[in-house]
N, C-alpha and C positions, 0 to 999 in steps of 0.2 A: 601429814600435810593437810592444811585446811582446804575445804571445798573451794573457797574463793581463790586461794593460791593455785590450786589445781586447774581451776577454770582459766586463770590468767596464763598459766604455763601452756595449756592446750591452745589457747588463742595465739600465743607467741609462735608455737610450732606450726599452726595452720597458716599464720601470716607469713612465716618464713618459707613454707612450702609454696604458697601462692606467689610470693616474690620470686622464688626460684623458677617456678613455672613461667611467670611473666618474663623473666630474664631469658630463659631458654627460648621462649617464643620470639622474643626480640632478636636473639641471635639467629634463629631460623629465618625470621623475616628478612634479615640482612642478606642471607644467602639467596632468598627468593627474589629479592629486588633486582638482582643483576640482570640487565637487559640482554636478550638473546637474539631478537630479530630487529630489523630496521623499523622505525616508527611508521613508515608508510607502506610496509610490505602487505599488511592485511588489506589496505585500501587498494593497492595495485592489483592484488590477486582477485578481489571481489569484482573489480571493474572488468578484468579480462574474463572471468568466469561468466559474468552476465552478458557481455557483448558477444561472446562466442555462441551463445544460445539463442540469439535473435535471428529468426528466419529472414533471409533476404527477400526483397521484392523481385519476383521473377520478371524476365523480359517478356513482353507481349509477343505472341507468335501470330495470332489472328484474332479477329473480333470474337468469333465463336469460342475460341479457347479462353480468351480473357473473360468473357461473360460467365463462363462456367467457373473459372477461378474466383471471380469477384463474388458470385452468388454463394459459392461454397465457403468463402472466407466470412461473409456476413453470417451465414448459418452457423459456422463454427464459433464465432465470437458470441453470437446471441445465445446459443445453446450451452457452450462450454464455459462462458464467462459471466454473462449478464443474468441469465434466467436459470441459475442452479438452485436446487432445493425448493423451498416454498415460493421462490420468486416465479417459478413456472406457473403457479396458480394465481399469483398476483397479476401476472400478465393478462389473464383471461378476464379479470374484473372490468366491467364496463366503465368508461369515462363518463362521470355524471357531474358536471359542474353545477354549482349553486350560485346563481346570479343574485347579487346584492344591490346596493344602491348605485345609481348613476350620478356622476357629478359633471359640472361644466369643465371642459378642458380649455379650449380657446375658441375663437370665432368659427373654426371649421370642423370641430370634433368634440365628442364627449368622451369621458373616461368611465367605463363600466367595471365595477368591482366584482370579483368572483373568487371562488375557492373550489378546490377539488381534492380528492384523495389520490395521491400518487400510488400508495399501497394502503391496505386496510388500516385506518386509524391515523395516517400521516397526511395532514391537510396542507395544501400549498396555496398561498394567496397569490393573486395575479390581477393585472389591470389590462383591460382591452381598450385601446385607443381607437375609437370608431368614428370615421368621418360622418358628418351630419347628412351629407347628400351622397347617397350611394345608388349607382345604377349599374346593372349587369354584374359581371364578375371582376373582382379587383385582386391585386397581389396581396398576399399575407406574409407577415414577418414575425418570426419568433425571436424575441430579444432576450438574451440571457446575460448574466454578469458573473464576474469572478469573485475573488476574495476581497470584496469591498464591504465593510461593515454596514454601509448605508443601504446595501442591497438595491432593491428596485427603485429607491428614492435617489440614487446617485445622479447628480445633475447631468453628467455626460450621457447617461442612459435615458433619462427623461427627454433630453434634447433630441436624441436619435428617434425615439418613439414619436415625439411631437412632429418632427420633420416628415416622418413616414405618413402619419395621419393627415398632415396638411397637403400631402401629395396624393391623397385618395386611397392610401393603403390601410389595411387592418393590421394594427401592431399590437402584439401581446407582450406585455412586460411581466416576465415570470420571476417570482422570488426564488432565490437559490437557497437550498438547505444550508443552514449555518450562517446565513447573512440576513441583514435587515430584520424583518419580523421573526425570522427563524434563527436568530443569533442567540444560541444558548449552549451550555456545556454539553447537553445530550446530543446536540446536532454537530459537535466538532467532528470534522471529517475523519480524523484518525480513530474515531469510535465506530465507524461503519464496519470495521473489521471484527467487531463483536458478532455481527451476523455471520461473517465468514467462519468463525469458530464453530458456529452452529450448523454449518453446511448449507447456508443460504447466502446468495450473493449480496454483499453490502453495496454493490454497485447498482443493483436493481432500482432502488428509490431514485437515484440520480437519472437513470435512463427513462424510467416510467414518467417522471415529472415532465421531461421534455416531450416524450412521445404523446403523452396525454395533452400537452400544450398544443401540439400539432392537431390532435383530434378536435380540440375545441375550435381552433382557427378554421379548420376545413369543414366543420359542421355549420359554419356561418353561411347563411343563404347567398351571400355575395362573394364567397371565397372562390378564387380561381385555383383549382388543383394543379394547374400547369405553371403557376407563378408562386412558388413557396420558397421563402428565404429564411435563413438563420444567421445571426451575427452576435458576437460577444467578445469581450476583452478578457485576457488572462485565463482564469478558470472558465470564463464564458467562451473563450477561444477553444479551450479543451472541449467544453460541451458542444460547441458548434461542429468541430470536426468529428466528434464521436457520433452524434445523432445523424449528421449529414452523410456520413459514410455508410451507416448501417440502416438508415431509413430512407428508402429510395423516393419517398414522397417529397423530399427536400430537393428542389431544383437548382437553387443558388445558395452558396454559403460564403461567409467571410469570417474565418477564425482570426482573431487579432491577438498576436503575441501570446499564443495559448498552448503551444506544444512543439515538440521536436521528436526525432527518431529516438528509440531506446538506445541505439548505438551511440548517438550524440550524447545522450544523457549519461552514459557510462563514463564519459570523459569530462563533461561540463557539469560540475556539481550544482550550479545555479539552476539547471534545468530539471533536476530530480523532482518529480511531481509528488503530490500528496496521495493519499490512499485511493481516491477515485481515479486519478490519472495513471496510477500504477496498480491496477487491480490484479488479483491472483489469476495467473495463467493467460492474461491478455498477450503478453510478449511472445509466448510460445505459439499463439494462434495467429497473431498479426502485429507487425510493427506499425507504428504511426505513419511511417513512409508508405507502407502498403495501404493503410486506410486512406491516405491522401490519393494514391493512385486509383483506387477503386471508385473514386468519385467520378472519374471520366465516363462519358464526355460532358457531364453536367457543368455549368459555369461555376468557377471557384476563384475567389479572390483571396490570396494568401497575404495577409498584412502583418508586417513585422517592423520593429523599431530599431533604428541604427545603433543607438547606445543604450539599449534597454537596461535600466538599473534594477530590474527584478529578475528577469529570466528570458530565455528564448530570444536573445539578441539576433538580429538579422544575419550577421556575418557567419555565424556557425549553424543556426537553426534552419534557415531557409534553403541553402543549396542542396542538402540531401533530399529534401522533400520535392524540390523541382526535378532533381535527377531521377527520382522514382516515378513522378507523374508525367513528365514531358513525353517520354516515348509512347505512353498509352494514349494521351490526348492526340499525339501526332498520328498514331495508327487510325484513330477514329476520324482524322481530318478535322479536328476541332481544337487545334492548338491555341486558337484565339480565345477559347473559353477558359484557359488557364492563365490567370493574371497575378503578378506579384507586385505589391506596393510596399516600399520601404519609406518609413517616415524619418525625416532628418531633423525637423524642427517641430516640437522640442527634442524628438528622438529618444525620449525616455519611455517608461512603461505607460502607454496612454492610448485611449480611443478618442483623441481630441479632434478638433475641427478638420485637420488635414486628412486624418484617417476616416472620419465620418463621410467627408465629401468623396473619398475614394469609393466608399460603399454606395453612396447615392449615384455616382457615375456608373458603377457596375450594374446597379438596378435599372438605371435608365437605358443602358445599352441592351440589356437582355429582357427586361419586362415591359419596356416602352419603346421598342425598336420601331423606327419610322415615325414616332410621335414627337411632338415638341416636349422636351423635358429639361428643366434647368437643374443641374446637379449641385449648384451652389447652396450652401446651408441657409435656411430661412431663420432669421433672428427670432428667438422665442424666449428670451430670458425672463420676460415678465409673465410667462405661462408656467414656469417651474413651480411645482407644488411642494409643500412641506410633508414631512413624514406623517404628521397627524392627518393632513388632508387625504393622503393616499393609504391610510391604514385600512386594512381589510380584517373584519372580525373573523376570528377562528374559534372553533369549538374548544371548550376547556379540555385539558388533558391530551392535547395534541401529541401523538406518539413520535418520539425521536428515535435515534439509533439504539440507545440503551433500552428504551421501552420495548422496541421490536425484538431485541435480543432476549430480554427477560421473558417475553411471550414465547419465543422459539425454544428456549432452553428448558421449559417446564417438563416436557416429556422426553428429554434427552438424558443419557444416550439411549438409542433404540435397543430393544432386546436383541441379543445375538442369536437366539435360537439354539440349535444343536451343533453349531460349528465346533470343530475340533480346535484345540489350542494351536496346532500348527497352522490351521486356516486363519485363525484370528491373528496370529503373529504375521502371516503374510499380508493380511489386510491392513494391519497397523503400519507395516513397512511401506505399503502402497500409499497410504494417506500422508505419511510424513516424507515420502519420496526418498526413503533410505536406499543407498546404493552399495552397501556392503563393501566399503572402501578398505584398503589396506595401507599400512605404512610401507611406502615404496623405496624410501631412502632415509637414513638416519645419519646426520652429521653432528659429530661432537664438537661444539663450538668452543668449549672451555671446560676445564676440570680443576678441582682443587680439593684439599683436605683441610678440615677445621674441627679441632677437638674430637678427633676420632671418627669424624663423619665425612664420608666421601661425597662430594657434590659434582655431578655431571650435568652439563648444560647442553641440551639437545635441540637441534632443529629437525623436526620430524616431518617428512614429506608424506602427506596423506592423499592418496589418489594422485591425479595429475594436477590438481588445482591449488592445494592448500599446504602451507608451511606452518606447523604448530610448534610453538616454543614450549619446552618442558624442562623442568629441573628435577633430576633424579638424586635423591638423598638416600645414602646407604649407610646404616649404622654397622658397627662390628657385629659379626655373627647374625646377620639379618635372616629372619625367618618369615616367609610370606611377604606379600607385596600389596600396595594400595595405589590406586589412581585417584587423585584429588582434583576437584574443580570447584570454583567458587564464583558467585555472582560478582564479587568485587575484585576478581582476579586472584591469582595464586597467593599473593601476599596476604590477602584477607583471610586465608585459611591457615595462617601460621600456627594458631593455637591447636587446631585439629591435627595438623601435620606433626607438631611436637609430640602430641599424645601418641600418634602412630609410631613415631620413632622411639619413644620411650618403651613401647610394647615390642620393639625389635623388628618393626616392619620396614621394608624398603618402600620408599614413597616416590611416586612420579607425579609431580605437581604440574598440571597442564592448563594452558589457557586456550580453550576451544574457540571456535568462530564466535566473534562479537564480544569476547570477554578478555579482561586483562590486557596483555600485550597484543592480543588478536583483535582488540577493539578497533573498528574502522576509524581512521583519523579524521575524516570529514563527513558530516551529515549521515552518521552511522545508520539510524533507523530508516532513512530513505533508501539506503542500499539494501536493507532488509526487505523492504517492499519490492525492490528491483529483483532480488533473488526469487521472490515468490512469483513475480509476473513472468519470469522466463521459465517457469515450470518446476522450480525446485522449492525447497522449504527450509528456512533457517533452522527449525527444530530438527529436521532430518539431517542437515549438515552437522549440527552439534552432536546428535546421537551417533552418526557415522564416525565422527572423529574420536569420541570417547570409546566406542567399541573397538576402533582400529588400534588405538594406543594400548588398550587393554590386551588385545591379542599380541601386539608387539612385545609388551612387557612380559607376558607369559612365555613367549618364545625366547626372549633374552635371558630370563632367569631360569629357564628350564624347570619350572615348578608348576604348582597347581593354580587354580583360578585366583584372580585378584579380587580385592575388596574395592569397590568404587565408593568414594565419599564425596558428597556434594553439599556445599555450604550455601544455602539460599534457594529460593523456590524456582528461580529461572533455570539455573544449572541443574537443580534437582529434577526438573521435568525432563531435561535432556538426558540426564543419567538414568532416570526411570525408563525412558524409551529405549536407551542403549541396552540396559540390562534385560528388558523384555525381548529384544531382538537377538542379543548375543548370549546364548545359553551356556557356552563352554568356557570362555575366557573370564567372564564375570561370575564370581561365585557368591558374592554378598554385596548388599547395597546399604549404605548408611546415609540418610537424608536429614540434613539439619534445616529446620524451619521450612519444610516443603509445602507445596499446595496440597490441601486435602481434597480439593475438587477444582476442576477447571471452571466451574460455575463462579468461583471467586473472581475470575477475570471480569465477568459481567456484573456480578454483585457489587464489586468495587468500581465498576465503570472505568476500567483501565483502557489505555489507548496505545497505539503503535509505538510512540516514543518510550513507553514503559517496557518494551521488549517485544520485537516482532515475532519471536518464536512462539509466543503465547497465543497467537492468532492463527495457528495452522488450520487451513481450510478443512472443515468437515470433521475435525478430530473429536469434538464433543458430541457430534451426531452419533458416533459409534463407540467412543471410548471416553470414560472419565478416569480419574486417578485409580479408583478401585479396580476397574477392568484392566488397566495396564499393569497394575501391581499383581493381579492374578496370573499374568503371563510370566512374571518373574518367579513366582512360587513354584516348587517348595524351597527355593533358595531364600535366605533370610533377607527381609527388608526392614531395617531398623530405622525408626523415626525419632529424631532428637529435637525436642521442642526448644 
């Protein structure tokens, strides 16, 4: 036979084998496609899981008791949420504004441009609306905004600042990270969690920007520290309640359509907040209803919109906040300081004239009591400035979230010292919040035989909270077993499963939390954030589930440890952590295209929608992939590129 003919024959054989393998994979894929759980089950379970972990606002017993509770709550949130890691050092950095040019505003005021560092290297532009004639001490107002690409230039925000200045107040118009001049990919809020991965709070730049804004206002020679207000719409409403509840310098606040209780958010998907609204561990330290209540007895205007077309509609968002706050204000004898305003016209997501006039009225009642004060808005449309006119020069290379994270990751992970493997394993479990869950019930939903292959469709109850769909495929004379997970769900692993079956392995194809059939049906990554804010971690849940089903399979088949196969780097990370923590049931690990380092998350500038489990708080500070892999050894960890 000629060499060319031999070559053709070999190619034909290889092609036939490839076609056969593809056909077998297709057959396996059909078995894997069969649905096992209801499409909304994962969504319903994660909602209940999160809501059950939100601490209720306690009933006030006495002023002394409440003051102790409020102060402790503030301390807990600041220390356990806002100022973790390097943020504790950032907090000590002095506020040093750089004053730039001053431009004419209107007949009664000027606009002074300034910039300051919220954290080292991150500059924030701002505008101070300063009355031309100032005598004595005057009220100061920190004006913040939400997810408006125009940022500080938004017309409704300028109008608010102008009206405050025309009434003799000092108004600071603060740019929000990710908006206006700071609108860039590196400032996308879902990238703040890159800092979390490094063990430093990604929330800190948000908070410090506001607290330094207050510093700047109160350093003004005419500032009255007894008359300090904060107001903002949407994300600005969130900023308002957050700084106003935690910084007692704020005497009056008006959060507009900016937040609701975490319990409300569990049910109302439109209210699920971005990374800054749902920071790691906030929900386990204080619900937003509690943050509202600890404002007492200081004046607070809760502004919501009747038919809000974005989020936080009055009908569902406002009542729980009032229910939490009213008893406390009443105990202080200051119920009149708690005011609710619902906008009906236009009733959509707005800080329009009706809502602005409600703010002016509130300011008049509390900052100008007994004085003549007209709360009606002053027409000022001819004083609105362009973005070019309000532009504030910033230093080149202004640090965004990704730049901060790159700086933080340089020396990570920290050296472990002489800790034993057992101690390191305990520490890993603590970081990912692993709970050593077990399969508590196994329901066989369906079973069938196909071409000598037994297919069992299981609903596995893991712990008290989770139902995991799993397809068990058993070839004749099966020897050994494997648990398979995949980023694309179990169907995406059909090729790898077919190879395992060909080798005589029993296969349990599982969709753990957030993958495949267990993917959350609505706004999935926002529920990932919600899981982390109530003190748990998506990565820990995934690792717990993989370890639990591995133990269950070992018990079912009465055999040795299983091989865990992960296809994709996200499930690969969960499988790696599971194998590191579960020493007995998992005997071998095969990872297809895994992460080689957690630093890839930052190098590629990934964000929460790319997978919330990748941003487990503090993981990179103490463990990278090699350190976790070392806890699996001497068991084999095979990497398939």
